C-alpha positions in Angstrom: -26.7 -2.2 11.0 -23.2 -2.8 9.7 -20.6 -4.8 11.6 -17.0 -5.6 10.6 -13.9 -7.4 11.7 -10.3 -6.3 11.2 -7.3 -8.1 12.5 -5.7 -5.6 14.9 -2.3 -6.7 13.8 -3.1 -5.2 10.3 -2.2 -1.7 11.3 -2.5 -0.3 7.8 -6.1 -1.4 7.4 -7.0 -0.6 11.0 -5.7 2.9 10.6 -7.5 3.5 7.3 -10.7 2.3 8.8 -10.3 4.5 11.9 -9.6 7.5 9.7 -12.6 6.8 7.5 -14.9 6.3 10.5 -13.7 9.0 12.9 -11.8 11.5 10.7 -8.6 13.2 11.6 -6.5 16.3 11.0 -4.6 15.2 7.9 -4.1 18.4 6.0 -2.7 19.0 2.6 -2.6 22.0 0.2 -5.5 20.6 -1.6 -7.4 19.9 1.6 -6.6 22.4 4.3 -9.4 21.3 6.6 -9.7 18.2 8.8 -11.9 15.3 7.6 -14.8 14.9 10.1 -15.4 11.2 9.6 -18.2 9.0 8.4 -19.8 8.6 11.9 -20.4 12.4 12.0 -22.7 12.3 9.0 -26.4 12.7 9.5 -28.0 9.3 9.5 -25.0 7.4 11.0 -24.8 6.3 14.6 -21.7 4.6 16.1 -23.0 1.8 18.3 -19.9 0.1 19.6 -16.5 -1.2 18.5 -17.0 -2.5 15.0 -20.7 -1.6 14.6 -22.8 1.3 13.3 -26.3 2.1 12.3 -26.5 3.6 8.8 -29.4 5.0 6.8 -29.9 3.1 3.6 -28.9 6.2 1.6 -25.4 6.1 3.1 -24.9 2.3 3.1 -23.3 2.1 -0.3 -20.6 4.6 0.7 -19.6 2.5 3.8 -19.8 -0.8 1.9 -17.7 0.6 -0.9 -15.0 1.6 1.5 -15.0 -1.7 3.4 -14.9 -3.7 0.2 -12.0 -1.7 -1.2 -10.1 -2.0 2.1 -10.7 -5.8 2.1 -12.6 -5.6 5.4 -14.9 -8.5 6.2 -18.3 -7.1 7.0 -22.0 -7.9 7.5 -25.1 -5.9 6.8 -28.2 -6.6 8.8 -31.4 -4.8 8.0 -33.2 -3.5 11.1 -36.7 -2.3 11.4 -38.0 -0.2 14.3 -41.6 -0.6 15.2 
């Protein structure tokens, strides 16, 4: 499980995080389609505001984004029995 905290007054970071997670319809000549968002990937489940379950194979992609964006985050391993 990954949780994060972004100051809502930091609109730039908030908007980049929202786009990364949920996608959007930003279209360019190089990319005519809409980006679907990280939470639409197989192995990712949006839990609540600022929390997702992520398969270990996708964890590095999410952590890389959060680190580059300067977003404080925590990763908690969870085991289902």
